[in-house]
C-alpha positions as CSV (number, residue, x, y, z in Angstrom):
1,M,10.6,-40.7,-20.9
2,V,10.4,-38.7,-24.3
3,A,11.6,-35.2,-24.3
4,A,10.3,-32.7,-27.0
5,P,13.2,-31.3,-29.1
6,L,14.5,-27.9,-27.9
7,P,14.1,-25.1,-30.4
8,A,17.4,-23.6,-31.7
9,P,18.5,-20.6,-29.6
10,G,17.0,-17.5,-30.9
11,A,14.4,-19.3,-32.9
12,K,11.1,-17.7,-33.3
13,G,8.4,-18.9,-30.7
14,D,10.8,-20.2,-28.2
15,G,9.4,-18.0,-25.5
16,K,12.7,-16.2,-25.1
17,D,11.0,-12.8,-26.2
18,R,8.7,-13.0,-23.2
19,L,11.8,-13.7,-20.9
20,R,13.6,-10.7,-22.5
21,L,10.5,-8.5,-22.0
22,W,10.4,-9.5,-18.3
23,V,14.1,-8.8,-17.7
24,R,13.8,-5.4,-19.4
25,L,10.6,-4.5,-17.6
26,L,12.4,-5.5,-14.3
27,R,15.5,-3.5,-15.1
28,C,13.4,-0.5,-16.0
29,S,11.4,-0.8,-12.8
30,R,14.4,-1.2,-10.7
31,S,16.4,1.8,-12.2
32,V,13.3,4.2,-11.9
33,E,12.7,2.9,-8.4
34,A,16.2,3.4,-7.2
35,E,16.3,6.9,-8.5
36,L,13.0,7.7,-6.9
37,R,14.0,6.2,-3.6
38,E,17.2,8.6,-3.8
39,R,15.3,11.7,-4.6
40,L,12.6,11.2,-2.0
41,K,15.3,10.8,0.6
42,R,17.3,13.7,-0.5
43,E,14.6,16.1,-1.2
44,F,12.0,15.3,1.2
45,D,13.8,12.9,3.8
46,T,11.1,10.4,3.2
47,T,11.0,6.8,1.9
48,L,9.2,5.2,-0.9
49,P,7.0,3.0,1.3
50,R,5.9,6.2,3.3
51,F,5.0,7.8,-0.2
52,D,3.0,4.9,-1.2
53,V,1.0,4.8,2.1
54,M,0.3,8.5,1.8
55,A,-0.6,8.0,-1.8
56,A,-3.2,5.3,-1.0
57,L,-4.7,7.5,1.8
58,Y,-4.7,10.5,-0.5
59,R,-6.9,8.5,-2.8
60,A,-9.3,7.6,0.0
61,P,-10.1,10.8,1.8
62,D,-12.5,9.1,4.2
63,G,-9.7,6.8,5.3
64,M,-8.9,3.2,5.0
65,L,-9.0,0.2,7.3
66,M,-5.5,-0.9,8.0
67,S,-6.1,-4.2,6.6
68,D,-7.4,-2.8,3.3
69,L,-4.4,-0.5,3.1
70,S,-2.0,-3.5,3.6
71,R,-3.9,-5.4,0.7
72,F,-4.0,-2.4,-1.6
73,L,-0.2,-1.9,-1.1
74,L,0.4,-5.8,-1.4
75,V,2.4,-5.8,1.8
76,S,1.9,-7.2,5.4
77,N,-0.1,-5.7,8.0
78,G,3.1,-5.5,10.2
79,N,4.9,-3.4,7.3
80,V,1.9,-0.9,7.2
81,T,1.6,-0.6,10.9
82,G,5.3,0.6,11.4
83,I,4.9,3.1,8.6
84,V,1.6,4.3,9.9
85,D,2.9,4.6,13.5
86,R,5.7,7.0,12.3
87,L,3.3,9.0,10.1
88,V,1.0,9.3,13.1
89,S,3.9,10.5,15.3
90,E,4.7,13.1,12.7
91,G,1.1,14.4,12.7
92,L,0.6,13.3,9.1
93,V,-1.9,10.7,9.6
94,T,-4.7,9.9,12.1
95,R,-5.9,6.5,13.3
96,A,-9.2,5.9,15.0
97,R,-10.9,2.7,15.9
98,R,-13.9,1.9,13.8
99,N,-17.2,1.6,15.6
100,G,-15.5,1.0,18.9
101,D,-14.0,-2.2,17.5
102,R,-10.5,-2.2,19.0
103,R,-9.3,-4.7,16.4
104,T,-9.8,-2.5,13.3
105,S,-8.4,0.9,12.8
106,V,-9.2,3.5,10.0
107,V,-6.4,5.7,8.9
108,R,-6.4,8.9,7.0
109,L,-4.2,11.8,6.2
110,T,-4.5,14.9,8.2
111,E,-4.7,18.3,6.6
112,T,-0.9,18.8,7.1
113,G,-0.5,15.2,5.8
114,T,-2.5,16.1,2.7
115,Q,-0.5,19.3,2.0
116,T,2.6,17.4,2.6
117,F,1.8,14.6,0.2
118,A,0.6,17.1,-2.5
119,R,4.0,18.7,-2.6
120,I,5.8,15.3,-2.8
121,A,3.5,14.0,-5.4
122,A,4.0,17.1,-7.5
123,A,7.8,16.4,-7.5
124,H,7.3,12.8,-7.9
125,E,5.2,13.5,-11.2
126,R,7.9,15.8,-12.4
127,W,10.6,13.1,-11.7
128,I,8.6,10.4,-13.6
129,N,8.1,12.8,-16.6
130,E,11.9,13.4,-16.6
131,L,12.9,9.8,-16.2
132,L,10.4,8.6,-18.7
133,G,10.7,11.7,-21.1
134,H,11.9,9.7,-24.0
135,V,8.8,7.7,-24.1
136,G,6.2,9.5,-26.2
137,E,2.5,10.1,-25.0
138,D,1.2,7.7,-27.6
139,D,3.7,5.0,-26.6
140,A,3.1,5.6,-22.9
141,H,-0.6,5.2,-23.4
142,R,-0.2,2.1,-25.6
143,L,2.1,0.4,-23.1
144,S,0.0,1.3,-20.2
145,G,-2.9,-0.3,-21.9
146,M,-0.9,-3.4,-22.7
147,L,0.2,-3.7,-19.1
148,K,-3.2,-3.2,-17.7
149,A,-4.6,-5.8,-20.0
150,F,-1.9,-8.2,-19.1
151,R,-2.6,-7.5,-15.4
152,S,-6.4,-8.3,-15.9
153,N,-5.6,-11.4,-17.8
154,W,-3.8,-13.0,-14.9
155,E,-5.4,-11.7,-11.9
156,G,-7.6,-14.1,-10.2
157,H,-5.9,-17.1,-11.7
158,E,-4.3,-18.3,-8.4
């Protein structure tokens, strides 16, 4: 077996810059996420997964099928079901059968849920602006575009 020579550490083109980028993206994401989790709990007695479910439903005022909601959030149906159950019990979300089909449910925010989410989302936006305040508008726009292009490049290549 013949092995290709390894590039010297730190050599240009050794792929390490992409690895460093990945680690930095991950660290940034985890740091911001940890701070958001703490603030959501402290200020609204809620969790990031609940916020994510409510955000998805806020964007879909006509509601979403449970299966579409879990697919959109990239989590299992079981994870979404537990969160939705609690949101229903608190009067923030309604769940109805679709066209009498007992296997599918449509969930949507209630008026109270919409108002509650709007308050939390406003705080969430302030927090993000605070946490990422050192990133200029132009850089944020450019980075966002790069990440969107990256995502579209690998989506569907399974």
